[in-house]
DRENTOR-961420 format. One record per residue (C-alpha): z, y, x; residue in three letters. Coordinates in steps of 0.2 Angstrom, whole numbers, plus 5000, padded with zeros to 4 digits. Last residue first. Layout:
<pts>
(pt (Z,Y,X),"ala");
...
</pts>
This chain:
<pts>
(pt (5243,5066,5010),"unk");
(pt (5238,5082,5005),"unk");
(pt (5225,5093,5008),"unk");
(pt (5217,5108,4996),"unk");
(pt (5201,5114,4997),"unk");
(pt (5200,5134,4989),"unk");
(pt (5189,5141,5005),"unk");
(pt (5172,5133,5001),"unk");
(pt (5164,5148,4993),"unk");
(pt (5148,5141,4991),"unk");
(pt (5139,5156,4980),"unk");
(pt (5154,5154,4966),"unk");
(pt (5146,5141,4954),"unk");
(pt (5142,5130,4968),"unk");
(pt (5163,5134,4972),"unk");
(pt (5165,5129,4954),"unk");
(pt (5154,5111,4955),"unk");
(pt (5163,5107,4972),"unk");
(pt (5180,5109,4963),"unk");
(pt (5175,5099,4948),"unk");
(pt (5170,5085,4962),"unk");
(pt (5185,5085,4970),"unk");
(pt (5197,5084,4954),"unk");
(pt (5187,5069,4945),"unk");
(pt (5189,5059,4961),"unk");
(pt (5207,5063,4964),"unk");
(pt (5210,5058,4945),"unk");
(pt (5201,5045,4948),"unk");
(pt (5210,5038,4963),"unk");
(pt (5226,5043,4955),"unk");
(pt (5221,5030,4940),"unk");
(pt (5216,5016,4951),"unk");
(pt (5210,5003,4942),"unk");
(pt (5200,4993,4953),"unk");
(pt (5183,4996,4965),"unk");
(pt (5193,5008,4976),"unk");
(pt (5209,4997,4977),"unk");
(pt (5198,4982,4986),"unk");
(pt (5205,4987,5003),"unk");
(pt (5223,4983,4999),"unk");
(pt (5228,4981,4980),"unk");
(pt (5248,4988,4984),"unk");
(pt (5243,5007,4980),"unk");
(pt (5248,5023,4985),"unk");
(pt (5233,5032,4987),"unk");
(pt (5230,5044,5002),"unk");
(pt (5222,5062,4999),"unk");
(pt (5210,5071,5011),"unk");
(pt (5202,5086,5006),"unk");
(pt (5191,5093,5019),"unk");
(pt (5180,5109,5023),"unk");
(pt (5173,5110,5038),"unk");
(pt (5178,5117,5054),"unk");
(pt (5174,5104,5067),"unk");
(pt (5189,5100,5074),"unk");
(pt (5195,5099,5054),"unk");
(pt (5181,5086,5053),"unk");
(pt (5187,5077,5068),"unk");
(pt (5203,5075,5061),"unk");
(pt (5199,5070,5045),"unk");
(pt (5188,5055,5051),"unk");
(pt (5203,5051,5064),"unk");
(pt (5215,5052,5047),"unk");
(pt (5203,5039,5037),"unk");
(pt (5206,5027,5050),"unk");
(pt (5223,5029,5052),"unk");
(pt (5224,5026,5033),"unk");
(pt (5220,5008,5035),"unk");
(pt (5201,5002,5033),"unk");
(pt (5205,4983,5033),"unk");
(pt (5223,4983,5032),"unk");
(pt (5223,4995,5015),"unk");
(pt (5240,4995,5008),"unk");
(pt (5242,5012,5006),"unk");
(pt (5225,5018,5001),"unk");
(pt (5212,5031,5008),"unk");
(pt (5202,5044,5002),"unk");
(pt (5193,5058,5012),"unk");
(pt (5184,5072,5003),"unk");
(pt (5173,5083,5010),"unk");
(pt (5163,5101,5006),"unk");
(pt (5146,5101,5016),"unk");
(pt (5141,5117,5025),"unk");
(pt (5142,5108,5044),"unk");
(pt (5141,5117,5057),"unk");
(pt (5149,5104,5067),"unk");
(pt (5150,5087,5058),"unk");
(pt (5144,5074,5071),"unk");
(pt (5152,5084,5085),"unk");
(pt (5168,5081,5077),"unk");
(pt (5166,5063,5081),"unk");
(pt (5166,5064,5099),"unk");
(pt (5159,5051,5108),"unk");
(pt (5143,5060,5118),"unk");
(pt (5139,5063,5099),"unk");
(pt (5128,5046,5095),"unk");
(pt (5144,5036,5100),"unk");
(pt (5155,5045,5087),"unk");
(pt (5146,5037,5072),"unk");
(pt (5149,5019,5078),"unk");
(pt (5142,5007,5066),"unk");
(pt (5136,4990,5074),"unk");
(pt (5148,4982,5067),"unk");
(pt (5143,4988,5048),"unk");
(pt (5127,4983,5053),"unk");
(pt (5132,4966,5060),"unk");
(pt (5140,4964,5044),"unk");
(pt (5125,4969,5031),"unk");
(pt (5113,4956,5044),"unk");
(pt (5123,4942,5044),"unk");
(pt (5127,4943,5025),"unk");
(pt (5108,4944,5022),"unk");
(pt (5106,4928,5029),"unk");
(pt (5117,4920,5016),"unk");
(pt (5109,4926,5002),"unk");
(pt (5123,4933,4989),"unk");
(pt (5124,4927,4970),"unk");
(pt (5127,4907,4969),"unk");
(pt (5136,4909,4986),"unk");
(pt (5148,4919,4980),"unk");
(pt (5153,4911,4965),"unk");
(pt (5159,4896,4976),"unk");
(pt (5168,4905,4989),"unk");
(pt (5179,4917,4976),"unk");
(pt (5182,4901,4967),"unk");
(pt (5187,4893,4984),"unk");
(pt (5199,4909,4985),"unk");
(pt (5207,4905,4967),"unk");
(pt (5211,4886,4972),"unk");
(pt (5217,4892,4988),"unk");
(pt (5229,4905,4983),"unk");
(pt (5236,4894,4967),"unk");
(pt (5241,4882,4980),"unk");
(pt (5236,4863,4980),"unk");
(pt (5218,4865,4984),"unk");
(pt (5216,4847,4990),"unk");
(pt (5223,4843,5008),"unk");
(pt (5234,4829,5003),"unk");
(pt (5255,4827,5000),"unk");
(pt (5252,4829,4982),"unk");
(pt (5267,4844,4981),"unk");
(pt (5277,4844,4966),"unk");
(pt (5277,4857,4952),"unk");
(pt (5261,4854,4946),"unk");
(pt (5241,4859,4943),"unk");
(pt (5239,4875,4955),"unk");
(pt (5256,4877,4963),"unk");
(pt (5263,4894,4964),"unk");
(pt (5268,4898,4985),"unk");
(pt (5266,4917,4977),"unk");
(pt (5250,4920,4969),"unk");
(pt (5247,4936,4963),"unk");
(pt (5262,4944,4966),"unk");
(pt (5262,4939,4984),"unk");
(pt (5243,4940,4984),"unk");
(pt (5244,4961,4981),"unk");
(pt (5259,4962,4993),"unk");
(pt (5250,4955,5008),"unk");
(pt (5234,4966,5003),"unk");
(pt (5217,4962,4997),"unk");
(pt (5201,4964,5005),"unk");
(pt (5205,4957,5021),"unk");
(pt (5207,4939,5011),"unk");
(pt (5190,4941,5005),"unk");
(pt (5182,4941,5023),"unk");
(pt (5189,4923,5026),"unk");
(pt (5185,4916,5009),"unk");
(pt (5167,4925,5009),"unk");
(pt (5162,4917,5028),"unk");
(pt (5171,4900,5020),"unk");
(pt (5159,4899,5005),"unk");
(pt (5144,4905,5016),"unk");
(pt (5146,4893,5028),"unk");
(pt (5149,4878,5011),"unk");
(pt (5134,4886,5003),"unk");
(pt (5119,4884,5018),"unk");
(pt (5105,4886,5003),"unk");
(pt (5091,4871,5003),"unk");
(pt (5075,4872,4998),"unk");
(pt (5069,4867,5015),"unk");
(pt (5057,4881,5018),"unk");
(pt (5071,4895,5013),"unk");
(pt (5085,4886,5026),"unk");
(pt (5075,4896,5040),"unk");
(pt (5087,4904,5045),"unk");
(pt (5091,4895,5060),"unk");
(pt (5092,4877,5048),"unk");
(pt (5107,4884,5039),"unk");
(pt (5109,4868,5029),"unk");
(pt (5119,4861,5042),"unk");
(pt (5130,4874,5042),"unk");
(pt (5135,4882,5058),"unk");
(pt (5128,4898,5054),"unk");
(pt (5136,4902,5043),"unk");
(pt (5153,4898,5048),"unk");
(pt (5148,4910,5065),"unk");
(pt (5143,4923,5052),"unk");
(pt (5159,4922,5044),"unk");
(pt (5171,4921,5061),"unk");
(pt (5160,4936,5067),"unk");
(pt (5165,4944,5052),"unk");
(pt (5182,4943,5055),"unk");
(pt (5180,4948,5074),"unk");
(pt (5171,4963,5070),"unk");
(pt (5186,4970,5059),"unk");
(pt (5198,4965,5072),"unk");
(pt (5188,4974,5086),"unk");
(pt (5189,4989,5074),"unk");
(pt (5173,4995,5065),"unk");
(pt (5167,5013,5067),"unk");
(pt (5168,5029,5059),"unk");
(pt (5182,5022,5046),"unk");
(pt (5181,5017,5028),"unk");
(pt (5193,5017,5010),"unk");
(pt (5183,5030,5003),"unk");
(pt (5172,5045,5011),"unk");
(pt (5167,5058,4996),"unk");
(pt (5153,5069,5004),"unk");
(pt (5149,5086,4997),"unk");
(pt (5133,5099,4996),"unk");
(pt (5122,5084,5007),"unk");
(pt (5103,5090,5014),"unk");
(pt (5107,5101,5024),"unk");
(pt (5119,5090,5033),"unk");
(pt (5104,5078,5035),"unk");
(pt (5113,5067,5050),"unk");
(pt (5130,5068,5050),"unk");
(pt (5132,5071,5030),"unk");
(pt (5121,5056,5026),"unk");
(pt (5130,5043,5039),"unk");
(pt (5146,5048,5032),"unk");
(pt (5140,5043,5015),"unk");
(pt (5133,5026,5023),"unk");
(pt (5149,5023,5033),"unk");
(pt (5157,5026,5016),"unk");
(pt (5145,5014,5007),"unk");
(pt (5151,5001,5021),"unk");
(pt (5170,5003,5015),"unk");
(pt (5170,5016,5000),"unk");
(pt (5154,5028,4995),"unk");
(pt (5149,5044,4988),"unk");
(pt (5136,5056,4995),"unk");
(pt (5135,5072,4983),"unk");
(pt (5126,5087,4976),"unk");
(pt (5111,5079,4985),"unk");
(pt (5098,5091,4993),"unk");
(pt (5078,5091,4993),"unk");
(pt (5076,5078,4975),"unk");
(pt (5060,5073,4971),"unk");
(pt (5062,5056,4968),"unk");
(pt (5053,5051,4982),"unk");
(pt (5063,5060,4993),"unk");
(pt (5077,5053,4987),"unk");
(pt (5068,5036,4991),"unk");
(pt (5065,5042,5008),"unk");
(pt (5081,5046,5012),"unk");
(pt (5087,5032,5007),"unk");
(pt (5076,5021,5018),"unk");
(pt (5083,5033,5032),"unk");
(pt (5099,5030,5027),"unk");
(pt (5100,5010,5028),"unk");
(pt (5090,5014,5046),"unk");
(pt (5108,5023,5051),"unk");
(pt (5117,5011,5044),"unk");
(pt (5108,4997,5054),"unk");
(pt (5097,4983,5052),"unk");
(pt (5093,4970,5062),"unk");
(pt (5076,4967,5064),"unk");
(pt (5068,4953,5050),"unk");
(pt (5062,4937,5057),"unk");
(pt (5079,4931,5056),"unk");
(pt (5074,4923,5040),"unk");
(pt (5057,4935,5034),"unk");
(pt (5052,4923,5017),"unk");
(pt (5035,4919,5019),"unk");
(pt (5017,4925,5019),"unk");
(pt (5017,4924,5036),"unk");
(pt (5013,4943,5041),"unk");
(pt (5016,4948,5024),"unk");
(pt (5035,4945,5027),"unk");
(pt (5041,4938,5009),"unk");
(pt (5061,4944,5006),"unk");
(pt (5074,4935,5008),"unk");
(pt (5078,4941,5025),"unk");
(pt (5078,4959,5016),"unk");
(pt (5067,4973,5010),"unk");
(pt (5075,4980,4993),"unk");
(pt (5077,4967,4979),"unk");
(pt (5094,4961,4977),"unk");
(pt (5096,4953,4992),"unk");
(pt (5101,4966,5006),"unk");
(pt (5094,4970,5022),"unk");
(pt (5092,4989,5018),"unk");
(pt (5103,4993,5006),"unk");
(pt (5101,4992,4985),"unk");
(pt (5100,5010,4980),"unk");
(pt (5111,5020,4969),"unk");
(pt (5107,5034,4961),"unk");
(pt (5117,5048,4948),"unk");
(pt (5111,5060,4940),"unk");
(pt (5127,5072,4936),"unk");
(pt (5136,5079,4921),"unk");
(pt (5135,5067,4906),"unk");
(pt (5134,5053,4919),"unk");
(pt (5150,5059,4923),"unk");
(pt (5158,5053,4940),"unk");
(pt (5174,5055,4936),"unk");
(pt (5172,5047,4920),"unk");
(pt (5166,5056,4904),"unk");
(pt (5148,5047,4900),"unk");
(pt (5149,5035,4915),"unk");
(pt (5154,5031,4933),"unk");
(pt (5169,5028,4938),"unk");
(pt (5176,5012,4928),"unk");
(pt (5159,5005,4929),"unk");
(pt (5159,5005,4948),"unk");
(pt (5155,4985,4951),"unk");
(pt (5141,4986,4936),"unk");
(pt (5149,4975,4922),"unk");
(pt (5147,4956,4923),"unk");
(pt (5131,4946,4919),"unk");
(pt (5131,4938,4933),"unk");
(pt (5113,4938,4941),"unk");
(pt (5106,4952,4932),"unk");
(pt (5123,4965,4933),"unk");
(pt (5128,4975,4921),"unk");
(pt (5124,4995,4924),"unk");
(pt (5137,5006,4932),"unk");
(pt (5134,5002,4949),"unk");
(pt (5121,4991,4946),"unk");
(pt (5112,4995,4963),"unk");
(pt (5121,4980,4972),"unk");
(pt (5135,4974,4982),"unk");
(pt (5139,4962,4996),"unk");
(pt (5146,4975,5010),"unk");
(pt (5152,4992,5000),"unk");
(pt (5139,5001,4988),"unk");
(pt (5133,5018,4990),"unk");
(pt (5132,5032,4978),"unk");
(pt (5118,5046,4978),"unk");
(pt (5124,5061,4966),"unk");
(pt (5110,5073,4960),"unk");
(pt (5114,5090,4951),"unk");
(pt (5104,5102,4959),"unk");
(pt (5086,5096,4954),"unk");
(pt (5083,5113,4945),"unk");
(pt (5078,5108,4929),"unk");
(pt (5092,5093,4928),"unk");
(pt (5090,5075,4934),"unk");
(pt (5096,5066,4920),"unk");
(pt (5112,5051,4917),"unk");
(pt (5111,5033,4927),"unk");
(pt (5097,5028,4941),"unk");
(pt (5095,5011,4948),"unk");
(pt (5088,5006,4965),"unk");
(pt (5077,4995,4975),"unk");
(pt (5070,4999,4991),"unk");
(pt (5055,4991,4997),"unk");
(pt (5046,4988,5014),"unk");
(pt (5028,4989,5020),"unk");
(pt (5030,4991,5034),"unk");
(pt (5046,4990,5046),"unk");
(pt (5046,4998,5064),"unk");
(pt (5048,4997,5082),"unk");
(pt (5064,4997,5090),"unk");
(pt (5082,4991,5084),"unk");
(pt (5087,5008,5077),"unk");
(pt (5074,5003,5065),"unk");
(pt (5058,5018,5063),"unk");
(pt (5054,5017,5044),"unk");
(pt (5034,5014,5041),"unk");
(pt (5025,5029,5027),"unk");
(pt (5006,5024,5030),"unk");
(pt (5009,5007,5031),"unk");
(pt (5016,5006,5013),"unk");
(pt (5033,5012,5005),"unk");
(pt (5039,5001,4991),"unk");
(pt (5048,5006,4975),"unk");
(pt (5058,4999,4966),"unk");
(pt (5068,5000,4948),"unk");
(pt (5079,4987,4942),"unk");
(pt (5076,4969,4936),"unk");
(pt (5074,4964,4955),"unk");
(pt (5057,4957,4961),"unk");
(pt (5059,4946,4976),"unk");
(pt (5079,4947,4977),"unk");
(pt (5081,4948,4959),"unk");
(pt (5073,4933,4957),"unk");
(pt (5083,4923,4970),"unk");
(pt (5099,4928,4962),"unk");
(pt (5093,4923,4943),"unk");
(pt (5089,4906,4952),"unk");
(pt (5106,4905,4960),"unk");
(pt (5114,4910,4942),"unk");
(pt (5104,4896,4934),"unk");
(pt (5092,4902,4919),"unk");
(pt (5076,4910,4924),"unk");
(pt (5071,4921,4909),"unk");
(pt (5059,4933,4917),"unk");
(pt (5068,4948,4919),"unk");
(pt (5057,4963,4918),"unk");
(pt (5053,4974,4934),"unk");
(pt (5053,4992,4935),"unk");
(pt (5039,4996,4947),"unk");
(pt (5039,5011,4959),"unk");
(pt (5024,5011,4971),"unk");
(pt (5024,5025,4986),"unk");
(pt (5008,5028,4995),"unk");
(pt (4995,5017,5005),"unk");
(pt (5001,4999,5001),"unk");
</pts>
């Protein structure tokens, strides 16, 4: 294709969740745009990707001067269905509590865009996509994708939608990394940014957990060096173990204790076996097995590696403040007290860098026992913080861009 092509593909009636996931990877139910050979994407790994597709969903309406657009980013294993039912699982959108009429990200006021990241498996080009050079799935022939690559692809989508400047960029975890990259790389295109439960780089502990997960996938005999598509199998056991290990990092010790304790699953007596006897074991098994029916194993390798590689300061002589120097955007940084995956200390590092750069920044630490996943759950104080910040950003726009009314709290 020599120019971007937009399409909306209807669901095709496939039955099982695994079949629906495969369908979404190749032909999403959401809108998608394909950029052809005349608009290749330059990659950090070297070379270019062309053609490539970005799948996306939108909510609300774009106003006349295109000034009300909010770009929302999903976390590691999310998708573009932020506020609409997933065509794979049938469950409500992963941020349906946050996005919608009258909600903190109010679709009666804002035009919300959410795209599936490059390297994902919900319609954007990823390892399960067809490589035009071979007419087979890319597998590991797809170049390694970085967070800056994802963001460059998103800028092309935003351009395609006719939007010059975003009212806000918002994301948690890996989504927060994307929001940070947007604010640093394209400051003139971002009016405000909300960075939630995230960090300017992965800790060695996080890299370690993700490497355990990748090794579990690659040790599965059904992985076949990433060519399992050719064998009509999926490395389900390895991917399930990877998800189980990662899921533990998304919760807090207190939330696990409150929810499961040391309760046995089906008995008051120990079975003296290696079956899943404890409730927490059964819960993790369930998380692992439902995950493999909706997510591509190779995509898991790609998106976890993208998070590992992300280090915003490294692109600015090792000084994070330089990434934000001269920015006119307003920032809101949010952390949660029980999040040990991306602890408050990581958020404070970002806040200190923003302060050093002279940026307008609000900081709030939410008291929660829900761990890293708190930003995806019902947290009234969190909702109030996002709602308040967006309203303040609105007022600031109405008052010719005065950013002096920022509140800092922790």
